[in-house]
C-alpha positions as CSV (number, residue, x, y, z in Angstrom):
1,M,78.3,-32.0,35.2
2,L,78.5,-35.8,34.8
3,M,80.5,-37.6,37.4
4,E,80.6,-41.0,39.0
5,Q,78.6,-40.9,42.3
6,S,77.7,-44.5,42.9
7,W,77.3,-43.8,46.6
8,R,74.3,-41.7,46.0
9,Y,72.4,-44.7,44.4
10,R,73.8,-47.5,46.6
11,M,71.1,-49.4,48.5
12,D,72.1,-50.8,51.9
13,E,70.6,-53.9,53.6
14,F,67.9,-51.9,55.3
15,D,66.7,-50.5,52.0
16,L,66.6,-53.9,50.4
17,K,64.6,-55.4,53.3
18,V,62.0,-52.6,53.2
19,F,61.6,-53.0,49.4
20,E,61.3,-56.8,49.8
21,A,58.7,-56.5,52.6
22,V,56.6,-53.9,50.9
23,L,56.8,-54.4,47.1
24,P,54.1,-56.7,45.5
25,T,55.3,-59.7,43.6
26,Q,53.7,-58.4,40.4
27,H,53.8,-54.8,39.4
28,A,54.0,-53.0,36.0
29,L,57.1,-51.0,37.1
30,I,58.9,-54.1,38.4
31,D,58.3,-55.7,35.0
32,A,59.5,-52.5,33.2
33,L,62.7,-52.4,35.4
34,E,63.5,-56.1,34.8
35,L,62.6,-56.5,31.1
36,I,63.8,-53.2,29.6
37,D,67.5,-52.5,29.0
38,W,67.6,-49.1,30.7
39,P,71.4,-48.9,30.8
40,S,71.4,-48.9,26.9
41,F,70.1,-45.3,27.0
42,A,73.1,-44.0,29.0
43,G,75.4,-43.4,26.0
44,I,72.7,-41.3,24.3
45,L,71.7,-39.3,27.3
46,E,75.3,-38.5,28.4
47,E,75.9,-36.7,25.1
48,Y,73.6,-33.9,26.3
49,Y,75.5,-33.3,29.5
50,C,78.7,-31.3,30.1
51,R,81.4,-33.5,31.7
52,D,83.6,-30.7,33.3
53,R,81.3,-27.8,34.3
54,G,78.4,-27.2,36.7
55,Q,77.0,-29.0,39.7
56,P,77.1,-32.8,39.8
57,A,74.1,-34.0,37.9
58,I,71.4,-36.5,38.8
59,S,71.9,-39.7,36.9
60,P,70.5,-39.2,33.3
61,I,68.9,-42.6,33.6
62,V,67.1,-41.6,36.7
63,M,65.8,-38.4,34.9
64,L,64.7,-40.5,31.9
65,K,62.8,-42.9,34.3
66,L,61.1,-39.9,36.0
67,E,60.0,-38.7,32.5
68,F,58.8,-42.2,31.7
69,L,56.8,-42.3,35.0
70,R,55.3,-38.9,34.1
71,Y,53.9,-40.2,30.8
72,F,53.1,-43.7,32.1
73,Y,50.8,-42.4,34.9
74,N,49.8,-39.1,33.1
75,L,51.4,-36.9,35.8
76,G,52.8,-33.4,35.9
77,D,56.4,-32.6,36.9
78,S,55.7,-31.8,40.5
79,Q,53.2,-34.7,40.8
80,V,55.7,-37.3,39.6
81,I,58.3,-36.0,42.1
82,Q,55.8,-36.0,45.0
83,R,54.7,-39.5,44.0
84,A,58.2,-40.8,43.9
85,A,58.9,-39.4,47.4
86,T,56.3,-41.7,48.9
87,D,55.6,-44.5,46.5
88,L,58.1,-47.4,47.0
89,A,57.3,-48.9,43.6
90,F,58.5,-45.6,42.0
91,R,61.7,-45.6,44.1
92,W,62.4,-49.2,43.2
93,F,61.9,-48.5,39.5
94,L,64.2,-45.5,39.8
95,Q,66.7,-47.8,41.7
96,V,67.4,-45.2,44.4
97,P,67.7,-45.8,48.2
98,L,65.2,-44.6,50.7
99,H,67.4,-41.7,51.8
100,F,67.9,-40.5,48.2
101,K,66.9,-36.8,47.7
102,L,64.8,-36.5,44.6
103,P,65.5,-33.5,42.3
104,D,63.4,-30.4,42.2
105,S,60.6,-30.6,39.7
106,S,62.2,-27.7,37.7
107,L,65.0,-30.1,36.7
108,M,62.4,-32.1,34.7
109,T,62.0,-29.1,32.4
110,K,65.7,-28.6,32.1
111,F,66.1,-32.3,31.3
112,R,63.6,-32.0,28.4
113,G,65.4,-28.9,27.2
114,R,68.7,-30.7,27.1
115,L,67.4,-33.6,25.0
116,G,64.9,-31.7,22.8
117,D,63.2,-33.4,20.0
118,E,66.4,-35.0,18.7
119,G,67.3,-36.5,22.1
120,F,63.8,-38.1,22.6
121,N,63.8,-39.3,19.0
122,R,67.1,-41.1,19.7
123,V,65.8,-42.6,22.9
124,F,62.8,-43.9,21.1
125,D,65.0,-45.4,18.3
126,Q,67.2,-47.1,20.9
127,L,64.2,-48.8,22.4
128,V,63.3,-50.1,19.0
129,V,66.9,-51.3,18.6
130,S,66.5,-53.3,21.9
131,A,63.2,-54.7,20.6
132,R,64.8,-55.8,17.3
133,K,67.7,-57.5,19.2
134,A,65.2,-59.4,21.2
135,G,63.5,-60.6,18.0
136,L,60.3,-58.8,18.6
137,V,60.2,-56.5,15.6
138,K,59.6,-58.1,12.2
139,D,59.8,-56.5,8.7
140,R,56.9,-58.4,7.1
141,L,54.4,-55.5,7.2
142,R,54.1,-52.0,8.5
143,L,50.8,-50.3,9.3
144,K,50.6,-46.5,8.9
145,D,48.0,-44.1,10.1
146,A,47.7,-40.6,11.5
147,S,45.6,-38.6,14.0
148,H,45.3,-35.0,15.0
149,I,46.8,-33.1,17.9
150,I,45.1,-30.1,19.4
151,A,47.5,-27.2,20.0
152,K,47.9,-25.6,23.4
153,I,46.6,-22.2,22.3
154,A,43.7,-19.8,22.2
155,I,42.9,-18.5,18.8
156,P,42.7,-14.7,18.7
157,R,40.6,-13.0,16.0
158,A,42.5,-11.3,13.2
159,V,42.5,-7.8,14.8
160,G,43.9,-9.3,18.1
161,L,46.6,-11.2,16.2
162,I,47.8,-8.1,14.4
163,S,47.8,-6.1,17.6
164,Q,49.8,-8.8,19.5
165,T,52.3,-9.0,16.6
166,R,52.7,-5.2,16.7
167,D,53.3,-5.0,20.4
168,C,55.7,-7.9,20.3
169,L,57.7,-6.2,17.6
170,L,57.8,-2.8,19.4
171,E,59.0,-4.4,22.6
172,L,62.1,-5.6,20.7
173,Y,62.4,-2.6,18.4
174,C,62.8,-0.2,21.3
175,L,66.1,-1.9,22.2
176,F,67.6,-0.6,18.9
177,D,65.5,2.6,18.2
178,A,63.8,3.8,21.3
179,Q,62.4,7.0,19.8
180,G,61.1,5.2,16.7
181,A,59.4,2.5,18.8
182,E,57.8,5.2,21.0
183,G,56.5,7.0,17.9
184,F,54.8,3.8,16.7
185,R,53.3,3.3,20.2
186,I,51.7,6.7,19.9
187,S,50.4,5.8,16.5
188,A,49.0,2.6,17.9
189,Q,47.1,4.6,20.5
190,L,45.7,6.9,17.9
191,V,44.6,4.0,15.8
192,R,42.7,2.5,18.8
193,E,41.0,5.8,19.4
194,R,40.1,6.4,15.8
195,T,38.7,2.9,15.2
196,Q,36.8,2.5,18.5
197,G,33.3,1.3,17.6
198,A,34.2,1.1,13.9
199,A,33.5,-2.0,11.8
200,V,35.9,-4.9,12.2
201,E,37.1,-4.5,8.6
202,I,38.2,-0.9,9.3
203,Q,39.8,-1.8,12.6
204,L,41.8,-4.6,10.8
205,E,42.8,-2.4,7.9
206,Q,44.2,0.4,10.1
207,R,46.2,-2.0,12.3
208,V,47.5,-3.9,9.2
209,N,48.7,-0.6,7.7
210,L,50.5,0.3,11.0
211,L,52.1,-3.1,11.2
212,K,53.4,-2.7,7.6
213,D,55.0,0.6,8.6
214,I,56.7,-0.9,11.6
215,V,58.0,-3.8,9.6
216,H,59.3,-1.5,6.9
217,S,61.1,0.6,9.6
218,I,62.7,-2.5,11.2
219,E,63.8,-3.7,7.8
220,G,65.8,-0.5,7.5
221,L,67.7,-0.9,10.7
222,A,71.5,-1.3,10.4
223,V,72.6,-4.9,11.2
224,P,74.8,-4.9,14.4
225,A,78.4,-5.9,14.0
226,D,77.8,-8.7,16.6
227,A,74.6,-9.9,15.0
228,D,75.6,-13.6,15.2
229,K,75.9,-13.3,19.0
230,N,73.4,-10.5,19.7
231,L,70.4,-12.4,21.2
232,P,67.9,-9.4,21.2
233,W,68.7,-8.8,17.5
234,Q,68.2,-12.5,16.7
235,R,64.9,-12.4,18.5
236,L,63.9,-9.3,16.5
237,V,64.8,-10.9,13.2
238,E,62.8,-14.0,14.2
239,K,59.7,-11.9,15.1
240,L,60.1,-9.8,12.0
241,A,59.9,-12.9,9.8
242,L,56.8,-14.0,11.7
243,A,55.2,-10.5,11.2
244,Q,56.0,-10.7,7.5
245,K,54.3,-14.1,7.4
246,I,51.2,-12.8,9.2
247,L,51.0,-9.8,6.8
248,N,51.3,-12.2,3.9
249,D,48.5,-14.3,5.3
250,Q,46.2,-11.2,5.5
251,A,47.1,-10.3,1.9
252,N,46.5,-13.8,0.6
253,P,43.7,-15.3,2.7
254,D,43.2,-18.3,0.4
255,Q,46.7,-19.6,0.3
256,G,46.4,-21.7,3.5
257,R,49.0,-22.4,6.2
258,R,47.9,-19.3,8.1
259,T,49.6,-18.4,11.4
260,L,47.0,-18.7,14.1
261,S,48.8,-17.6,17.3
262,L,52.0,-15.9,18.5
263,V,52.2,-18.4,21.4
264,D,52.6,-21.3,19.0
265,P,53.2,-19.8,15.5
266,E,53.8,-23.3,14.0
267,A,50.3,-24.5,14.8
268,R,48.0,-24.7,11.7
269,R,44.3,-25.3,11.0
270,G,43.3,-28.6,9.6
271,K,40.4,-31.0,9.2
272,H,40.1,-34.4,10.8
273,G,36.4,-35.0,10.9
274,D,35.9,-31.5,12.3
275,W,38.2,-28.5,11.9
276,Y,40.9,-28.1,14.6
277,E,44.1,-26.1,15.3
278,G,47.3,-28.0,15.9
279,Y,49.3,-30.8,14.3
280,V,49.2,-34.3,12.9
281,L,50.8,-37.4,14.5
282,D,51.9,-39.9,11.8
283,V,52.8,-43.4,13.1
284,L,54.4,-46.4,11.6
285,M,53.8,-49.7,13.4
286,D,55.1,-53.3,13.0
287,A,52.0,-55.5,12.3
288,D,53.4,-58.6,14.0
289,S,54.6,-57.1,17.4
290,E,52.3,-54.0,17.3
291,L,55.4,-51.9,18.3
292,I,55.7,-48.4,16.9
293,T,58.8,-48.3,14.8
294,K,58.8,-44.6,13.6
295,L,56.7,-41.5,14.0
296,Q,56.8,-37.9,13.1
297,V,54.7,-34.8,13.9
298,L,53.4,-32.8,10.9
299,E,51.6,-29.5,10.7
300,A,47.9,-29.7,10.4
301,G,47.0,-30.5,6.8
302,G,50.5,-32.0,6.2
303,D,51.1,-34.4,3.3
304,E,50.6,-37.9,4.8
305,A,51.6,-39.7,1.6
306,E,54.9,-37.9,1.5
307,S,55.3,-38.6,5.3
308,A,54.8,-42.3,4.7
309,L,57.9,-42.4,2.4
310,E,59.9,-40.4,4.9
311,L,58.9,-42.7,7.8
312,T,59.9,-45.9,6.0
313,D,63.1,-44.3,4.7
314,S,64.0,-43.1,8.2
315,E,63.3,-46.5,9.8
316,Q,65.4,-48.4,7.2
317,A,68.2,-45.9,7.5
318,T,68.2,-46.1,11.3
319,H,68.0,-49.8,11.7
320,D,69.4,-51.0,8.3
321,N,66.4,-53.2,7.7
322,K,64.2,-53.9,4.7
323,I,60.5,-53.5,5.0
324,E,58.5,-55.8,2.8
325,A,55.1,-54.2,2.7
326,I,53.1,-51.3,4.1
327,S,49.4,-50.8,4.6
328,I,48.0,-47.2,4.6
329,D,44.5,-45.8,4.7
330,G,42.9,-43.7,1.9
331,A,45.6,-41.0,2.1
332,G,47.9,-43.5,0.6
333,F,46.1,-43.5,-2.7
334,N,48.6,-41.1,-4.1
335,G,50.5,-41.6,-7.3
336,K,53.8,-40.1,-6.2
337,M,53.8,-42.3,-3.0
338,L,52.8,-45.4,-4.9
339,R,55.6,-44.9,-7.4
340,G,58.0,-44.2,-4.6
341,Y,57.2,-47.5,-2.9
342,E,57.5,-49.4,-6.2
343,E,61.0,-47.9,-6.7
344,R,61.9,-48.9,-3.1
345,Q,60.5,-52.4,-3.8
346,I,58.0,-52.1,-0.9
347,E,54.6,-53.4,-1.5
348,A,52.0,-50.8,-0.8
349,I,48.4,-51.9,0.2
350,V,46.0,-48.9,0.0
351,P,42.2,-48.7,-0.5
352,P,41.6,-47.1,-3.9
353,K,39.3,-44.2,-4.5
354,P,36.1,-45.2,-6.4
355,I,36.0,-44.2,-10.1
356,P,33.2,-41.6,-10.5
357,S,30.3,-42.8,-12.7
358,S,29.8,-40.8,-15.9
359,A,27.2,-40.7,-18.7
360,V,30.0,-40.0,-21.2
361,F,33.2,-41.9,-22.2
362,A,35.6,-42.0,-19.3
363,N,39.2,-40.7,-19.6
364,T,40.4,-44.2,-19.4
365,Q,38.7,-45.1,-22.7
366,F,41.0,-42.7,-24.5
367,E,44.2,-44.5,-25.5
368,L,47.5,-42.7,-24.9
369,S,50.1,-42.7,-27.6
370,A,53.4,-44.4,-27.1
371,D,55.3,-41.1,-26.8
372,G,52.6,-39.6,-24.6
373,S,52.0,-36.6,-26.9
374,S,48.3,-37.4,-27.8
375,V,45.3,-39.6,-27.1
376,T,43.0,-41.4,-29.4
377,C,39.2,-41.3,-28.8
378,P,36.8,-44.3,-29.2
379,A,35.9,-43.0,-32.6
380,G,39.5,-43.1,-33.8
381,Q,40.2,-39.3,-33.7
382,T,43.6,-38.1,-32.4
383,S,43.8,-35.1,-30.0
384,S,45.4,-31.9,-31.5
385,Y,46.6,-30.1,-28.3
386,A,48.3,-31.0,-25.1
387,Q,49.0,-29.0,-22.0
388,A,50.9,-30.0,-18.8
389,D,48.7,-29.9,-15.6
390,K,51.3,-29.7,-12.8
391,R,48.7,-29.2,-10.1
392,R,47.1,-32.6,-10.9
393,N,50.3,-34.3,-12.0
394,G,49.1,-34.9,-15.5
395,T,48.5,-33.7,-19.0
396,I,45.3,-32.2,-20.5
397,F,44.6,-33.3,-24.1
398,R,42.0,-31.5,-26.2
399,F,40.3,-32.2,-29.5
400,K,39.3,-29.6,-32.1
401,R,35.7,-28.5,-32.1
402,S,35.5,-29.5,-35.7
403,Q,36.6,-33.0,-34.9
404,C,33.8,-33.5,-32.3
405,D,31.0,-31.7,-34.1
406,G,31.1,-34.2,-37.0
407,C,31.6,-37.3,-34.8
408,P,28.7,-39.8,-34.7
409,L,29.7,-40.6,-31.0
410,V,29.6,-37.0,-29.8
411,A,26.5,-37.6,-27.7
412,K,28.2,-40.3,-25.8
413,C,31.4,-38.3,-25.4
414,M,30.4,-34.8,-24.4
415,P,27.7,-33.7,-21.9
416,K,27.0,-30.6,-24.0
417,P,27.9,-31.3,-27.6
418,H,28.4,-28.5,-30.2
419,S,29.3,-26.0,-27.5
420,G,32.5,-24.3,-26.3
421,L,35.7,-23.3,-28.1
422,F,37.2,-26.8,-28.0
423,G,35.9,-30.3,-28.4
424,R,36.4,-33.0,-25.8
425,S,39.1,-32.5,-23.1
426,V,40.8,-35.5,-21.5
427,Q,43.0,-35.5,-18.5
428,K,45.7,-38.2,-18.2
429,N,47.6,-38.6,-14.9
430,D,51.3,-39.2,-14.8
431,Y,50.7,-41.9,-12.2
432,Q,47.9,-43.7,-14.0
433,G,49.8,-46.9,-14.1
434,E,50.4,-46.9,-10.4
435,Y,46.7,-46.1,-9.8
436,D,45.6,-49.0,-12.1
437,R,47.9,-51.4,-10.3
438,A,46.6,-50.3,-6.9
439,R,43.0,-50.8,-8.0
440,A,43.9,-54.3,-9.4
441,K,45.5,-55.3,-6.2
442,A,42.4,-54.3,-4.2
443,S,40.5,-57.2,-5.8
444,T,43.0,-59.8,-4.5
445,E,42.9,-62.0,-1.4
446,R,46.3,-60.6,-0.4
447,Y,44.7,-57.1,-0.2
448,Q,41.9,-58.4,2.0
449,E,44.3,-60.2,4.4
450,V,46.4,-57.1,4.9
451,R,43.5,-54.8,5.4
452,R,42.1,-57.1,8.1
453,E,45.3,-56.3,10.0
454,H,45.0,-52.5,9.6
455,P,42.7,-51.8,12.5
456,A,45.5,-52.6,14.9
457,I,47.2,-49.2,14.1
458,E,43.9,-47.4,14.9
459,R,43.8,-49.1,18.3
460,K,47.4,-48.0,18.9
461,L,46.6,-44.4,18.0
462,N,43.6,-44.6,20.4
463,E,46.0,-45.7,23.2
464,I,48.3,-42.8,22.5
465,M,45.7,-40.2,22.2
466,N,43.1,-41.2,24.8
467,H,45.0,-43.2,27.3
468,H,48.2,-41.2,27.4
469,R,46.9,-37.7,26.7
470,G,48.5,-37.4,23.3
471,R,45.5,-35.6,21.8
472,K,46.5,-32.3,23.4
473,A,49.9,-30.8,23.0
474,R,51.8,-30.2,26.3
475,G,54.1,-27.5,24.8
476,W,54.3,-25.0,22.0
477,G,56.0,-25.6,18.7
478,Q,56.4,-28.6,16.4
479,A,59.7,-29.7,18.1
480,K,58.2,-29.8,21.6
481,V,55.1,-31.6,20.4
482,S,57.3,-34.1,18.6
483,A,59.3,-34.7,21.8
484,Q,56.1,-35.3,23.7
485,Q,54.9,-37.8,21.2
486,H,58.2,-39.7,21.0
487,M,58.2,-40.0,24.8
488,T,54.5,-41.2,24.7
489,A,55.5,-43.8,22.1
490,V,58.3,-45.0,24.4
491,V,55.8,-45.6,27.1
492,V,53.4,-47.3,24.8
493,N,56.1,-49.5,23.3
494,V,57.5,-50.5,26.8
495,K,54.0,-51.6,27.8
496,R,53.7,-53.7,24.6
497,M,57.3,-55.1,25.0
498,I,56.6,-56.2,28.6
499,K,53.5,-58.0,27.4
500,L,55.4,-59.7,24.6
501,C,58.3,-60.8,26.9
502,L,56.1,-62.3,29.6
503,N,55.3,-65.9,28.7
504,G,52.1,-67.6,29.7
505,A,50.8,-66.3,33.1
506,G,53.9,-64.2,33.5
507,E,56.0,-66.6,35.6
508,T,58.7,-66.9,32.9
509,R,60.4,-63.7,31.8
510,T,62.6,-63.0,28.9
511,A,64.4,-59.7,29.2
512,V,64.9,-57.3,26.3
513,A,68.6,-56.8,26.2
């Protein structure tokens, strides 16, 4: 419960003398206290507290500062409380007197639960608002890049995952059909006995079949009248959906996005250099101030090009600003994204993919008709057939075999002339114009200037991942990982804002208000 308790945080003359005698003249936390507008977060934080129920709450600003200290110094919950009990720099940053009783470390977990991903996202946005008011953030250029996050899980083999899913379902199923659940437990024991020592494929097949039976039985349960308030039923429905997903993964092993663990069912397998299990952190940064302006956490293998559009749209919607240009790495050479930025009137600077060399006429040498229904080859022949290629965002044009067989240029057009049912096939991309313009831009001085600025975002990601433990997830689920990364970005931004606000040797200070 929120209530005014200024007496809890009031420092007397003795407190002030102790702090004055002990605190150094220069300290990172003193700078963070003086230069960052911490009271500006109060309105956001108070929305997540009840005003008329429960015990009097510790000031939300104090709790946010404790969370900040946890990420700033890479500490755990109990460690940050222990440190704050004895470190006067911590207590001065928290603005609490010497006699102030710090909260139990368990309240740190509850505080994070109150805010969730949404709350930490809003705190991050408010910090960027403060930076914009101070004139630190410009809209000339955004740099975007991504890096991988390793999930906090152990990956069981397929047999183990199916067995864990079965046991989890039966634990909830017994609350609604105790006899049915017990029957399936007996069946599970029989499966274990029958397949002991058998090949892994047989063990997996038997367990998958049993899980299918359990899922089918649960699907036949009558929905309780109080389903919208019945927490065990809601948990059963949630786990049932996960079991259905895992069974579908087993039936379609090549479709991707496989569930890897019950502990963190949202973690996926992706490739960033080497294969890993977890998520992707996608970051947007102002090139002038080197402040992060937006970020989001994707599942491993997520669409970074689509994410780029989402990040810029989200920033402009949040801050009502207009970004002029954006620099992205190779993932940005994506026709849909390039067109999206052209429509938004944002200049996109991306390194183009090289055009593969070929001994025959390239697709670009076939001229597309005005209505897009056919192409004309270098010999003047017109294609006779067109088929949409949705997977590659384009159209495939084909020539008749008879057209190519009699063509004097066939040796320069087809690697194997006079073979196959059709003549030459040509693929035209729907975004060919965007790709051509991106390639043309790559030869300009403007492109070179912007790309020279791009390594700054890579250094920023290195700071997040390697200096503030962003590489490894601290929790389970995309929302918790996102909350972690937003708080990490708050710390990284505060450090940068302090550096920008301190003039010269640091004697003159300009606060971010």
